[in-house]
Every structure is written in structure tokens, then in C-alpha cells.
VEXLO-605463 format. One line per field, with one value per residue (C-alpha): chain; residue number from 1; x, y, z. Coordinates in nm, 3 decimals. Example, Ala and Ser with C-alpha at 12.3 -4.5 7.8 and 13.67 -1.06 7.14 Angstrom:
! VEXLO-605463
mol	c(A;A) .
seq	c(1;2) .
xx	c(1.230;1.367) .
yy	c(-0.450;-0.106) .
zz	c(0.780;0.714) .
! end
This chain:
! VEXLO-605463
mol	c(A;A;A;A;A;A;A;A;A;A;A;A;A;A;A;A;A;A;A;A;A;A;A;A;A;A;A;A;A;A;A;A;A;A;A;A;A;A;A;A;A;A;A;A;A;A;A;A;A;A;A;A;A;A;A;A;A;A;A;A;A;A;A;A;A;A;A;A;A;A;A;A;A;A;A;A;A;A;A;A;A;A) .
seq	c(1;2;3;4;5;6;7;8;9;10;11;12;13;14;15;16;17;18;19;20;21;22;23;24;25;26;27;28;29;30;31;32;33;34;35;36;37;38;39;40;41;42;43;44;45;46;47;48;49;50;51;52;53;54;55;56;57;58;59;60;61;62;63;64;65;66;67;68;69;70;71;72;73;74;75;76;77;78;79;80;81;82) .
xx	c(0.000;0.152;0.156;-0.145;-0.364;-0.260;-0.352;-0.698;-0.771;-0.657;-0.869;-1.175;-1.127;-1.087;-1.403;-1.598;-1.478;-1.567;-1.914;-1.977;-1.845;-2.061;-2.374;-2.253;-2.377;-2.047;-1.866;-2.080;-2.070;-1.691;-1.694;-1.957;-1.840;-2.155;-2.081;-2.322;-2.592;-2.797;-2.820;-2.902;-3.194;-3.310;-3.306;-3.482;-3.757;-3.807;-3.805;-3.968;-3.677;-3.533;-3.208;-3.044;-3.118;-2.959;-2.654;-2.629;-2.641;-2.375;-2.154;-2.183;-2.139;-1.868;-1.768;-1.861;-1.596;-1.776;-1.545;-1.554;-1.602;-1.668;-1.527;-1.874;-1.889;-2.105;-2.013;-2.054;-2.168;-2.449;-2.267;-2.532;-2.492;-2.504) .
yy	c(0.000;0.329;0.644;0.806;0.498;0.464;0.828;0.786;0.468;0.636;0.942;0.728;0.538;0.862;1.008;0.691;0.697;1.067;1.005;0.722;0.929;1.227;1.021;0.872;1.013;0.907;1.144;1.440;1.345;1.347;1.701;1.829;2.026;1.927;1.697;1.512;1.492;1.238;1.469;1.765;1.581;1.455;1.807;1.940;1.682;1.770;2.147;2.167;2.374;2.297;2.097;2.298;2.618;2.467;2.365;2.716;2.878;2.641;2.702;3.079;3.088;2.829;2.668;2.331;2.366;2.243;2.414;2.763;3.061;3.423;3.726;3.784;3.436;3.256;2.888;2.586;2.514;2.769;3.021;3.032;3.234;3.041) .
zz	c(0.000;-0.104;0.106;-0.065;-0.020;0.343;0.404;0.247;0.444;0.767;0.691;0.620;0.947;1.138;0.983;1.064;1.424;1.453;1.310;1.558;1.849;1.748;1.802;2.130;2.459;2.618;2.383;2.485;2.853;2.838;2.696;2.938;3.240;3.427;3.718;3.947;3.680;3.874;4.176;3.951;3.792;4.131;4.277;3.969;4.011;4.378;4.330;3.988;3.853;3.510;3.553;3.276;3.468;3.779;3.575;3.425;3.769;3.901;3.597;3.640;4.016;4.083;3.752;3.911;4.184;4.500;4.751;4.606;4.840;4.759;4.937;5.082;5.238;4.981;4.955;4.737;4.388;4.382;4.603;4.874;5.192;5.520) .
! end
């Protein structure tokens, strides 16, 4: 197999793998910064709040870092005051 053929076969394999990964939920979960999805959905079900809204608030307030603290004393994922 010459170099040009090898390149085309490798490119086709890469495109096939990318197409399969694109449709995979594992692929998107790996790229997602959202952690503790099960707890988010559970809390959303209890409170009636959209889980995506909860995730957006957490992303904005703490960037999903559970031990974050503000200068004003707000703590945790959603930066709540004690």
C-alpha cells in the first residue's frame, strides 16, 4: 500500500470513528463540564426547577468547583450564603 492509499484509508477510518463518536452520549458526557448529573436531575424533580437552569447557575457561580467561596462568604456550587 503506497503512502497516498494509506492516508486515504486512515482518513476514512478517522471520519468513521468521529461520526460514531458524534452520536454517542459518552462522547458528549466526556466534553460536558456538568458533574453530578444524577443529583441535579433529582433536585430538579423535587423542586420543579429545570435541571439545565440549575446547571447554568452552578456554571456561572462556581464553575462546578464544590469548595468555592466568595469574598462575601457565599459557599458551594451555587454560592449560597449560610
